C-alpha positions in Angstrom: 32.9 65.9 -17.4 32.9 67.9 -20.7 31.9 66.2 -24.0 34.7 65.5 -26.5 34.9 67.5 -29.7 33.7 64.4 -31.7 30.6 64.1 -29.6 29.8 67.8 -30.1 30.1 67.7 -33.9 27.9 64.5 -34.0 25.3 66.1 -31.8 25.3 69.2 -34.0 24.8 67.0 -37.1 22.0 65.2 -35.4 20.4 68.4 -34.4 20.6 69.7 -38.0 19.1 66.5 -39.3 16.2 66.7 -36.9 15.5 70.3 -37.9 15.7 69.4 -41.6 13.2 66.5 -41.1 10.9 68.8 -39.1 10.9 71.3 -42.0 10.1 68.5 -44.4 7.2 67.2 -42.3 5.7 70.7 -41.6 6.3 72.8 -44.7 5.4 76.5 -44.6 2.3 77.0 -46.7 2.7 79.4 -49.7 1.5 82.9 -49.2 -1.9 83.7 -50.7 -2.0 86.7 -53.1 -3.9 89.7 -51.8 -5.3 92.9 -53.3 -4.2 93.7 -56.8 -2.3 90.4 -57.1 -5.5 88.4 -56.3 -7.5 90.4 -58.8 -4.9 89.9 -61.5 -4.8 86.2 -60.8 -8.6 85.9 -61.1 -8.6 87.9 -64.3 -5.9 85.7 -65.8 -7.9 82.5 -64.8 -11.0 83.8 -66.5 -9.1 84.8 -69.7 -7.2 81.5 -69.7 -10.5 79.5 -69.6 -12.0 81.6 -72.5 -8.7 81.4 -74.5 -8.3 77.6 -74.1 -12.0 77.0 -74.9 -11.8 79.2 -78.0 -8.6 77.7 -79.3 -9.7 74.1 -78.8 -13.1 75.0 -80.5 -11.3 76.6 -83.4 -9.1 73.5 -84.0 -12.0 71.1 -83.6 -14.0 73.1 -86.1 -11.2 73.0 -88.6 -10.7 69.3 -88.0 -14.4 68.3 -88.2 -15.5 71.0 -90.7 -18.2 72.4 -88.5 -17.1 76.0 -88.8 -18.3 78.3 -86.2 -20.4 75.9 -84.1 -17.7 74.2 -82.0 -15.7 77.4 -81.7 -18.7 79.3 -80.2 -19.7 76.4 -78.0 -16.2 75.8 -76.6 -15.6 79.5 -76.1 -18.7 79.8 -73.9 -17.8 76.5 -72.1 -14.3 78.0 -71.4 -15.9 81.2 -70.1 -18.2 79.1 -67.8 -15.2 77.1 -66.6 -13.3 80.4 -65.9 -16.3 81.7 -63.9 -16.5 78.4 -62.0 -12.9 78.7 -61.0 -13.5 82.3 -59.9 -16.4 81.2 -57.7 -14.4 78.4 -56.1 -11.5 80.8 -55.3 -14.0 83.3 -53.8 -15.5 80.6 -51.7 -12.1 79.4 -50.4 -11.2 83.0 -49.5 -14.5 83.5 -47.7 -14.1 80.3 -45.8 -10.5 81.1 -44.8 -11.5 84.6 -43.7 -14.4 83.1 -41.6 -12.0 80.6 -40.0 -9.5 83.3 -39.2 -12.1 85.5 -37.6 -13.4 82.5 -35.6 -9.8 81.7 -34.4 -9.2 85.2 -33.3 -12.5 85.4 -31.5 -11.6 82.4 -29.3 
């Protein structure tokens, strides 16, 4: 006995709903930048830290009247934050590479 046309369309709708829900539950992770893109991203993160630190220090100096002290302090703190971000990214990449080599060795 062949299914009726209504049953086929409802089964196709059910199948598409199941596939849509599977895609929502198991999203594809975003692709990590490699090579030049990764280097540019790291450089941008370092510059962003220094820039945000310098700008915030400049405005705090003008607001509090402590002219170059907070600017210099915030700039160096921003640079340190940028370097910390770089180190975290490097650690993540090294850990991911070790896990990938471990998985392929098994």
